[in-house]
C-alpha positions in Angstrom: 4.4 -59.5 14.5 2.2 -57.1 16.3 -0.2 -53.9 15.0 0.2 -50.9 16.1 -3.0 -49.8 18.6 -5.1 -47.2 17.4 -4.4 -43.6 19.6 -6.3 -43.6 22.6 -9.2 -40.8 22.5 -7.6 -40.1 26.6 -4.9 -37.9 27.8 -2.6 -39.8 30.2 -4.5 -39.1 33.0 -8.1 -40.5 32.0 -9.4 -36.8 30.7 -11.2 -36.7 27.5 -9.4 -35.5 24.5 -11.1 -32.9 23.0 -10.8 -31.9 19.4 -11.7 -28.4 18.3 -13.0 -28.3 14.6 -10.7 -25.9 12.4 -12.1 -22.5 11.7 -11.5 -20.7 8.5 -11.5 -17.0 8.3 -14.5 -15.8 6.5 -15.1 -11.8 5.1 -18.6 -11.2 6.4 -20.7 -9.2 3.2 -22.1 -6.2 5.4 -18.6 -6.0 7.5 -17.1 -2.6 7.1 -13.9 -4.2 5.8 -12.8 -7.1 3.6 -9.3 -7.5 4.9 -9.0 -10.5 6.9 -7.2 -9.9 10.5 -4.4 -12.3 9.8 -3.8 -10.4 6.4 -3.1 -6.8 7.3 0.3 -6.9 8.6 3.2 -5.4 5.8 6.0 -3.6 5.7 6.8 -0.1 5.2 8.2 1.1 2.2 10.6 3.8 3.5 12.0 2.1 6.5 11.3 -1.7 6.3 9.2 -1.7 9.6 6.3 -3.7 10.2 3.1 -1.8 10.0 -0.6 -3.2 10.0 -3.2 -1.7 7.7 -6.8 -0.8 8.9 -9.8 1.3 7.1 -10.1 4.6 8.6 -13.6 6.4 9.7 -13.2 8.2 6.1 -12.9 5.1 4.2 -9.6 5.8 3.6 -6.3 3.1 4.9 -4.7 3.8 8.0 -0.8 2.2 8.7 -0.7 1.8 12.5 2.6 0.0 14.7 1.1 -3.3 15.4 1.7 -3.2 19.3 -0.2 -1.2 21.1 1.5 1.5 23.9 0.5 2.8 27.4 -1.8 6.1 26.9 0.7 7.4 29.7 3.6 7.5 26.8 1.5 8.8 24.0 0.2 12.3 23.6 -3.4 12.8 22.8 -3.4 13.8 19.5 -1.5 10.8 18.4 -3.7 8.4 20.0 -5.7 6.0 17.9 -7.9 2.4 18.3 -9.5 0.1 16.2 -12.9 -0.8 16.7 -14.9 -3.5 14.6 -11.7 -3.2 12.2 -11.7 0.3 11.5 -9.4 2.8 12.8 -10.4 5.8 15.2 -8.2 9.0 15.6 -9.0 9.1 19.5 -8.4 7.0 22.6 -11.2 4.5 23.5 -10.9 5.2 27.1 -8.4 2.1 28.2 -5.1 2.3 29.6 -3.5 1.3 25.8 -3.8 2.9 22.4 -2.2 2.2 18.9 -0.2 5.0 16.9 -0.2 5.9 13.4 3.1 4.6 12.0 3.7 8.0 9.6 4.1 9.6 13.6 7.3 7.4 14.5 8.4 6.3 10.8 12.5 7.2 11.4 12.3 7.6 6.8 10.4 10.6 8.0 11.9 13.9 9.4 8.6 15.7 8.9 6.3 16.6 11.2 9.2 16.0 14.0 8.1 13.1 16.3 6.5 14.2 20.0 9.2 13.8 22.4 7.3 10.8 24.3 7.6 9.0 21.2 11.3 9.7 20.1 12.4 6.4 22.0 10.4 4.1 20.0 11.5 5.8 16.9 14.9 5.4 17.9 14.4 1.8 18.2 12.7 1.8 14.8 15.7 3.3 13.3 18.0 0.5 14.5 15.8 -1.8 13.3 15.7 -0.3 9.8 19.6 -0.4 10.0 19.7 -4.2 10.9 17.8 -4.9 8.0 19.6 -2.8 5.9 22.8 -4.1 6.9 21.4 -8.1 6.7 20.3 -7.3 2.6 16.5 -7.8 4.0 15.3 -4.5 2.9 16.4 -1.4 0.6 15.3 1.6 0.9 13.3 3.4 -2.1 15.6 5.4 -4.0 14.4 9.3 -4.1 12.9 10.5 -7.5 16.1 12.8 -8.3 18.0 9.7 -8.2 16.2 8.4 -11.6 18.4 8.5 -14.6 17.3 11.0 -16.9 18.7 9.2 -19.9 16.3 6.7 -20.1 15.4 5.8 -23.4 11.1 6.0 -22.3 9.7 8.5 -20.0 7.9 6.2 -17.3 6.7 7.3 -14.1 7.6 5.8 -10.7 4.4 7.4 -9.2 1.7 7.8 -12.2 -1.3 9.8 -11.7 -4.5 7.4 -12.8 -7.8 8.7 -13.4 -10.6 6.2 -13.4 -14.1 6.7 -12.2 -13.4 10.3 -13.1 -11.5 11.0 -10.1 -7.3 11.2 -10.1 -5.5 8.5 -7.8 -1.9 8.7 -7.4 -0.3 5.2 -7.7 2.5 3.7 -5.6 4.0 1.9 -8.8 4.1 2.2 -12.4 1.0 1.3 -14.4 2.4 -2.1 -15.4 3.3 -3.0 -11.8 0.2 -2.9 -9.9 -0.3 -5.8 -8.2 -3.5 -7.7 -7.2 -4.5 -7.4 -3.6 -6.7 -10.5 -3.5 -5.3 -13.5 -1.4 -4.8 -16.8 -3.1 -5.8 -20.2 -2.1 -2.1 -21.0 -0.5 -2.9 -17.6 1.9 -0.4 -15.4 0.1 -0.8 -12.7 -2.0 -1.9 -12.9 -5.7 1.2 -12.0 -8.0 -1.0 -11.3 -11.3 -1.1 -7.6 -12.4 -3.9 -5.0 -13.2 -2.3 -4.5 -16.8 -2.6 -7.9 -18.8 -2.5 -8.7 -22.7 -6.2 -9.7 -22.3 -7.5 -6.9 -20.5 -8.4 -3.2 -22.0 -5.8 -0.8 -21.6 -6.1 3.5 -20.6 -4.7 5.9 -22.9 -1.8 8.7 -21.4 -3.5 12.3 -22.0 -2.2 15.4 -21.2 -4.8 17.0 -18.4 -5.0 19.8 -16.1 -3.2 19.1 -12.8 -6.6 18.9 -10.7 -7.1 17.1 -7.4 -9.3 14.4 -6.9 -11.6 16.3 -4.5 -12.3 18.4 -7.7 -10.9 21.6 -6.8 -9.7 24.0 -9.7 -6.6 23.1 -11.3 -3.0 24.9 -11.1 -3.0 27.7 -13.1 -1.2 26.9 -16.6 -0.3 23.1 -15.6 -0.8 20.0 -17.4 0.0 16.5 -16.0 0.6 13.2 -17.9 -2.7 10.9 -16.8 -3.5 7.3 -17.3 -7.0 7.6 -18.2 -9.3 4.7 -17.8 -12.7 6.5 -17.8 -13.4 5.7 -21.6 -13.4 1.6 -20.1 -16.5 -0.1 -18.9 -17.9 0.8 -15.4 -16.7 -2.6 -14.4 -13.2 -2.6 -15.9 -12.8 0.7 -13.5 -14.1 -0.7 -10.6 -11.8 -4.1 -11.4 -8.7 -1.3 -11.1 -10.2 0.4 -8.3 -10.7 -2.3 -6.2 -7.2 -3.4 -7.4 -7.7 -6.9 -8.5 -6.9 -9.0 -11.8 -9.2 -10.5 -14.1 -9.5 -13.3 -12.0 -9.9 -12.2 -8.8 -12.3 -9.9 -10.3 -14.6 -12.7 -11.0 -14.4 -13.8 -7.6 -16.0 -11.5 -5.3 -15.7 -14.0 -2.0 -11.9 -13.8 -2.2 -10.7 -11.8 0.8 -8.0 -9.1 0.3 -4.9 -9.7 1.8 -3.8 -5.9 1.7 -5.6 -2.4 1.0 -5.5 -0.7 -2.8 -2.5 1.4 -2.9 -4.5 4.2 -4.4 -4.0 7.8 -3.0 -6.1 10.6 -3.9 -3.8 13.1 -5.9 -3.7 16.8 -4.8 -1.4 18.9 -6.8 -0.4 21.2 -3.9 1.0 18.1 -1.9 2.3 15.6 -4.8 3.5 17.9 -7.1 6.5 16.2 -7.0 4.8 13.5 -8.9 3.4 15.9 -11.7 4.9 14.6 -14.9 4.3 17.0 -17.7 5.4 14.7 -20.9 3.7 11.8 -22.2 5.5 8.3 -21.2 5.1 6.9 -24.7 7.5 9.8 -26.6 10.9 8.7 -26.5 13.4 11.3 -25.2 15.9 13.3 -27.4 19.4 13.2 -25.6 20.7 16.6 -25.3 23.9 18.4 -26.6 25.4 17.2 -23.4 24.3 13.5 -23.7 25.9 13.8 -26.9 29.0 14.9 -26.0 29.1 12.0 -23.4 28.5 9.3 -26.0 31.2 10.7 -28.0 33.7 10.3 -25.0 32.4 6.6 -24.7 33.4 5.9 -28.3 
């Protein structure tokens, strides 16, 4: 019985085999973005097409269309380029550029897409229909489709006040997910609001913007207030990290935080004048429908 010889360290032609050491992606402490280059990909919540997140020059997240496009097919006002992980709203002088996803998103009708990008927008619309038919994507239901007879008022996109700034969340408070990357290179499934963590308080406050402008006259809104929590706890919410990953700052972010600066003039449809912890009482018409069911 003959044992198997060890593999040769040379190719069949006699050239040596070069083994490259594995390199792991790390986040530089002084880098402009904490996102890994392999962890920026995501899908648009409105159309289901792929997007890439980048940090903008104003420290706000920017969604870009993944492939580069020739500059001849993109108007000057729609050109973007990426430098050192930061997205800049202009061309870099090369023959290629990036474009913001909001310009070509088929789920948005306003503002209208430029004629040069109409073909790309149609291709994305066809891809959205394929994803819906295959069951891989479900469009977000409009706010008007929410049942008005629910037992508890629960805003789908609540206004959160932390570090004395108003932000608009993309999902209910108890569903805000951590953005850190796990050891399996996946997004953490933990939520920010846990039983062992301090919670905020729902309050009625003037409908003021995040930039500090004057509030709308005679307008109040339900706000999830976190300003009474310690600074470290508010910072954990602002960076959108669970209690475990907040203690491990070396873990990179797999996606950007979902916070959007609140503006009452732009986000007026998300203003709720009723506290979520109050039970809705059915009106006379609802009593009539219940009697018909009985």
